[in-house]
C-alpha positions as CSV (number, residue, x, y, z in Angstrom):
1,M,-74.9,-6.9,18.0
2,P,-72.1,-9.6,17.3
3,V,-69.1,-9.7,15.7
4,L,-66.6,-11.6,13.8
5,Y,-63.2,-10.2,13.9
6,R,-59.8,-10.8,11.4
7,V,-61.5,-12.9,8.5
8,H,-61.0,-12.8,4.7
9,L,-63.7,-13.1,2.4
10,I,-63.5,-15.1,-0.8
11,D,-63.8,-11.9,-3.0
12,N,-61.0,-10.2,-1.3
13,P,-59.2,-12.7,0.3
14,S,-56.2,-10.4,1.0
15,E,-57.8,-7.7,3.2
16,L,-58.8,-8.5,6.4
17,V,-62.4,-7.4,7.4
18,N,-64.8,-7.5,10.6
19,I,-68.3,-9.2,10.1
20,R,-70.9,-7.7,11.9
21,W,-74.6,-8.9,12.1
22,N,-77.8,-8.9,13.7
23,E,-79.8,-10.7,16.4
24,E,-81.7,-12.6,13.1
25,G,-78.1,-13.6,11.6
26,Q,-78.6,-11.2,8.9
27,I,-75.2,-9.5,8.0
28,T,-75.2,-5.9,8.8
29,Q,-72.0,-4.6,8.4
30,I,-68.4,-5.6,6.7
31,E,-65.5,-3.2,7.5
32,P,-62.1,-3.5,6.8
33,C,-60.3,-4.4,10.1
34,Q,-58.7,-1.9,11.8
35,Q,-58.5,-2.7,15.3
36,M,-59.8,-5.4,17.7
37,P,-60.6,-5.1,21.2
38,G,-58.4,-6.7,23.7
39,N,-59.3,-10.3,24.8
40,V,-61.6,-11.2,22.4
41,P,-61.9,-15.2,22.3
42,S,-60.7,-17.2,19.3
43,L,-63.7,-18.8,17.2
44,W,-62.3,-22.0,18.4
45,D,-62.2,-21.4,22.2
46,K,-65.1,-23.2,24.2
47,D,-66.0,-20.2,26.4
48,R,-66.6,-17.8,23.3
49,D,-70.1,-17.1,23.9
50,Q,-69.2,-13.3,24.3
51,G,-71.0,-11.6,21.0
52,M,-67.8,-11.2,19.6
53,W,-64.6,-13.8,18.3
54,D,-61.3,-13.3,16.4
55,G,-61.7,-15.6,13.1
56,E,-57.6,-15.5,13.6
57,G,-57.6,-14.9,9.7
58,G,-60.3,-17.5,8.5
59,L,-61.3,-17.4,5.1
60,V,-65.7,-16.8,5.7
61,L,-67.2,-18.9,2.8
62,P,-71.0,-18.3,1.4
63,S,-73.2,-21.1,2.5
64,L,-74.0,-24.5,1.5
65,A,-77.1,-25.4,-0.8
66,D,-78.5,-28.5,-1.9
67,A,-80.6,-28.1,-5.3
68,H,-82.5,-31.2,-5.5
69,T,-83.2,-33.9,-2.5
70,H,-85.8,-36.1,-1.4
71,L,-85.9,-35.2,2.1
72,D,-89.3,-37.4,2.6
73,K,-86.7,-40.3,1.7
74,A,-84.1,-39.5,4.1
75,K,-83.0,-42.0,6.2
76,T,-84.5,-44.9,4.3
77,Y,-81.7,-46.3,2.6
78,A,-81.4,-49.1,4.5
79,S,-84.9,-50.2,4.5
80,S,-85.0,-49.4,0.8
81,M,-81.7,-50.6,-0.9
82,D,-82.6,-51.6,-3.9
83,L,-79.8,-54.2,-5.6
84,D,-80.4,-53.6,-9.6
85,G,-79.4,-50.5,-9.6
86,T,-82.0,-48.7,-11.5
87,L,-84.7,-46.2,-11.1
88,Q,-87.0,-48.4,-11.5
89,G,-86.0,-50.6,-8.9
90,A,-85.6,-48.0,-6.3
91,I,-89.1,-47.3,-6.8
92,R,-90.1,-50.7,-6.7
93,Q,-88.1,-50.9,-3.4
94,F,-89.5,-47.6,-1.9
95,Q,-92.8,-48.7,-2.3
96,Q,-92.3,-51.8,-0.2
97,I,-91.7,-49.5,2.9
98,P,-94.4,-49.5,5.6
99,A,-97.1,-46.5,5.5
100,E,-95.5,-43.7,7.8
101,T,-97.4,-40.9,9.6
102,P,-96.9,-37.6,8.2
103,D,-95.3,-36.6,11.8
104,S,-92.8,-39.7,11.6
105,V,-91.7,-38.6,8.4
106,Y,-91.8,-34.8,9.8
107,Q,-89.2,-35.7,12.4
108,R,-87.1,-37.8,10.0
109,V,-87.0,-35.0,7.7
110,M,-86.5,-32.2,10.6
111,S,-83.7,-34.5,12.1
112,V,-81.8,-34.6,8.6
113,L,-82.4,-30.9,8.5
114,D,-80.5,-29.8,11.5
115,H,-78.0,-32.3,10.2
116,M,-77.5,-30.3,6.9
117,I,-77.2,-27.0,8.9
118,S,-74.6,-28.2,11.6
119,F,-72.7,-28.6,8.3
120,G,-73.1,-24.8,6.6
121,M,-76.0,-25.4,4.2
122,T,-78.6,-22.9,4.3
123,I,-80.8,-23.6,1.1
124,V,-82.4,-26.5,0.6
125,R,-84.9,-27.3,-2.3
126,S,-86.7,-30.3,-2.1
127,H,-88.9,-32.6,-3.7
128,I,-91.6,-34.9,-1.5
129,D,-93.4,-38.2,-2.6
130,S,-97.1,-37.2,-2.3
131,S,-98.1,-40.3,-3.3
132,D,-100.4,-42.9,-1.2
133,L,-96.8,-43.9,0.7
134,Y,-98.1,-41.5,3.5
135,G,-101.7,-42.8,3.6
136,A,-104.5,-40.1,2.7
137,E,-102.6,-37.5,5.0
138,T,-99.2,-35.9,2.9
139,P,-96.8,-34.3,4.9
140,S,-96.2,-30.4,4.6
141,F,-92.5,-28.6,5.9
142,R,-92.4,-24.9,6.1
143,A,-89.1,-23.3,5.6
144,G,-87.5,-21.8,9.1
145,R,-84.7,-21.4,11.3
146,T,-83.5,-24.0,13.7
147,P,-81.5,-22.4,16.5
């Protein structure tokens, strides 16, 4: 079971704890840091794939959440720039973008999600435009884990 030694939590920053989690990534135990085995690599070491890491007194924070995003419009800014700065102008500009296939939208969205996850975002609430911009088929996405 993987373990991160010697870290602080935001709700009690004065206490050092160890955090253990299962293979699914779910935290299973948080315990006071009593003792750490020898030769535990730093979290920052390149050679750290041993299932245990020394957090070196760092602060562990909850993951980030994006409560309102439009993933279907991700990475379209350059082709839909609106110069008048209004919502109606942005809608007009976006409608000028050539229609995409559901697969191309999916690939763009997954690329953005991978980027968000790499920065600690684990919750994303998205709005998908279901208009005729994507032709007869509207892309759909399932929440899931990426390795």
